N, C-alpha and C positions, 0 to 999 in steps of 0.2 A: 670556627669555620663557618664560611658563607655558603648559601645555598647552591649557587653556582658552582663552586669548587666541589662541595658534596656530591653533587649530580656527577660531575665529570669523573669524580674519584670512583663512584659505584658503578658507572659504565666501563672504566679501564679496570676494575676488580672483576666484573662479569664477562668481560672478553666480548664486549659488544662488536659485531662485524656490520662494517659499512656496507657489506654485499649482500647480506640477507634481504631477503624479499617479505614483506607482509603477506604475500599469498603463499608463502612456503610454509604449509602445517607444520611441519617438523622445526621450522625455523633454523635449517641448516643452509647454509651458503654454498655446500661442497655437494649437494645432491644433484644428481645427473639430470638434465632436461630430458623429457621424452622424445622420443623421434617420431617420423611419420607413422600414422596408424597405431601408435601405442598410446595407452589410457592417459587420461590428464583430468584434473578438476577445474583449470581455468586455462587461457592462453599462455600465463606467465610460466606454465609448468611444460610448455612446447618448446623445443628447439627453433632458433633461427626466426624463419618469418612463418611459422607454421602457426594454425590458430584450434583453438579447441571448439569441436564441433559434436555434441553428442557425447562428451566425454571421450572423445579420440582425436588426436592431433592430426589434422589434414593441411594441406597447403591452399591458401587463398588464390594463388596466382592458377587459373583456371580459364578454358577456352570455353565459352559458352555453345558455339557452334560444335567444337569437337565433342565436347559433353553429349550434345544433343544427338549427335551420330552415333555415340556410344550406347545412349540409351535406346535408341532404335534398335543397334545390335541386341541389346539385351531382351528386347521384346520380341524379336524375331528368331531368337535361337532355337528355341524348342520347336518351332514348327517349320522354319526355312533356313536351317543353318548356313546354305550358300549366301542368302542375303543379309544375313547376321555377319558374315566374315566380311563381305563388302562395306557393308557400315562401320564395322570396328576399323578395317582399313582406311577409311575416310576420316575417321576420327584421328587416327595416327597421322595421315598427311595434313590434317588441319592443323594439330598441335605443332607440327613441324614446319609449318608457313607461318605460324605466330611465334613461332621460336620461344615456344614454352615449354619446358620440360614435362615430358610424359609421366601423368601420374601412374603409380604402380595399379590400381583399382581398374583402369581402362586396359592395361597391358595385361592383366589378369583374365580380364572379360573377354579380349581378343583371343586368348589362347585356349580358353573353354569353348569358343565360338568354332575355332579350327577343330579341336578333338571331337567335336560333335560329328564332324564330316570325316569320321575316321578311315571310310573306304577309299577315301584319296589320300594316297601315300604321300603326296608333298604336303598336303593340310596336315596329315598324323604327324609327320616329322617336325614341320614348324610347329605345330600345336606343342609338341611336347617340349620344344626349346623355348617356345615363349614362356608355359606353364613353369618351367624350370627358373626360367629369368624371374618370373613373378615371385615364386617361393624363396628364393635369394634375396628379393628386395623387400619383403613383408616381414613383419615379427611373427614369432612363433607363438600361437595361440588366437590370430588374427582371422576374422571371417574370409577373409582374402585366400589366406594359407589353405584353411579347411577345404574351400571350393576349389581351388587350384589341385590338391591331392585328390580329390574326388573326380574332377575331369582327368586326371592323368590315371587313377584306376580304370576310368572308361577305355583306355587306349591299349589296356592289356592284350585283349583279344587281337589287337592287330599288330602285335610284335613289340611292344614297349620293353626296354631292358632296365628293372628298376635299380640297377646298379650304376646306371649312367646318371642318376639324380643324386649320387652320393658325395661328388665332389664339391668343393667350394667355389667352384667356377662351371662354366657352361661346359657340356661335354661335345666332342665331335659329332656324334652320331646316337639317336636313341632308339630308332627302331630297329634294332639288329636281332630282336627274337623272331622266332616262327609264328607266335601267336595261335591262335585256335579260330578257325571260321566261325562266326557266329551264325546262328540259323537266321535264313531270309526274313527280314519284318514280315511279309506278307502270310508267313506260315504260323503267326503269332496271333492270338485272340485275347481280348480283355472281356472279363466279366465281372461285375460290381454289384454285390448281393448287399442289402441293408438289414440290419438286425438290430431292432425289430423292424419289420416293413415299414415304409414310409406311409405315414397316417394320412398325409394330406396331398392335394396337387402341388401346393408349395416346396414343401418337403420332398417330393419325387422329383422336383427340380432339380435339387442338388445331386441327387444320383444321376439323374439324367446327363448333367454337365458333364459327367465323366466319360460319358459315350460320344462326346463330339469329338470328330474325326482328328482335330489338332491336338486335343488331349489325349486321345487314344493313341496317337503318333509318338508322342512323347513318353508314354508310358511303355510304349513296345521298345521304344530306345533304352530304356532303362534296364527291361528285361533282356534285352538282347546281350548288353554287356554282362550283365548278373549270370546268364546261362552259359556264356562263354568263359567266364572266370571260374564257375563252380562245376561245369559239366551236369548241372540238372536241367530239367525240362520244364521247370515252373518258378515262376517268382510269384510270392504270396506275400500280402502287406494287408494290415488292418489299419484304419485310419478313423479315430474318433471325431465325429462331429455334433455340436451342440446348438441349438436353435433357441432363444431366449427373448422374452419381451423386456425391452427397456424402456420403462415410462418417462415421460417429458418432464422436466423440472419446472415447465410453464404450465399453467391451468389451462390456458387457450391453445395448445397444441398437443398432437397426439404423440405416444411414443412410437418406437419402431421395433424391428424384430432383427437381432444381430445373428450372425454366423460365426461361429468359433471353431477352430480346428485344434485338435490335439497335438501338442509337439511331437516332433519324430521320437520314437523309440530310443532309449540310451542304450546301443549295442557297442561292444568292444570296437574301439576307434581301429580303422585300418583292415577292417574283414570286408568281404563282398558283399555280407548281409547289411553290414552299417552302410556302407556305401548304396546299396540299392533301395534301402530305408529311406536315405538322405536324398536321393535322385526322386523316388515316387511321392515325397512331401513337396519337395520344390517344384514339381508339376500340379500335385493336387490342391494343395493349399492355395495357391492363387486364383485356380480354377474355381473352387468353392466359395471363396470369399467374393467372388465376380458376380455371384448370382444374385438377382434381384427380386423384389417382389415377393418375398418368404414372408406367411404371415401363419406359420404351424410351429408353435413351440414344440421342443422334444429334442432328445439326444439319441443317435444314430451311432451304429459301428459299420462302417462301410467295408467289406471283406473284397480287397481286388486280387483277382486272380489272373494273371497273365501266361499262357502257355500254348 
């Protein structure tokens, strides 16, 4: 038996599949490719023209201008919901103009911005519809789906009917419940207490950051939804902060102080407490990490009370 004949015989005996990819870790040709926003190891694992970025399958066809306006909307959503809605609407128009299919992440962000302006009935209804469309488009367990559900929970006080989300398609109407009128934002105050007390001026800057008007307004928005959903009068949250010195790996350069925030508390999913904790962290985390000039190492527990 010649070597070439023996090799051909061995391949046939072991059922060599010409369709199998070297990138397939299981060596199976019948493994299903990952859809948009599903996990991946390489781009070969993604369906169609999707590409693997940060272990998630995402589309490569994007509008740079549309993405800019979506990023602008994301930056404005906590302090100026109306401006955020305008920015996201511009992003949608740009994608339509360029004839590029709208990515689900932008649609999800648009719905969240609309939901922030729940006092406007038209925005609340449209926000619920867009968020439901987002949930139907993204996979279970994705970050976009979790954020959409949190935003929908914020519409409960405005009259969202949860049963409208149960179908496999969009509902005719969403805001059919009576809801509960939330307390006026002006009636709520924000108190931040550090334990132990901030030891230095730069550490105190971390505490002071949460007292800035835009941060306080966003925290009040979290509390307004929580109070309306639970009929309680106070939202209390604890956020851990650690400031540590990071030495430089080079002898001729100084190190720096890094600010880290403890992750959100693991609370039962779908509860008002979990939604409120997620909301508080979505406001506090970027605010604290944006503080510069910190040069006092230490750990703090920030007790945030909104009532």
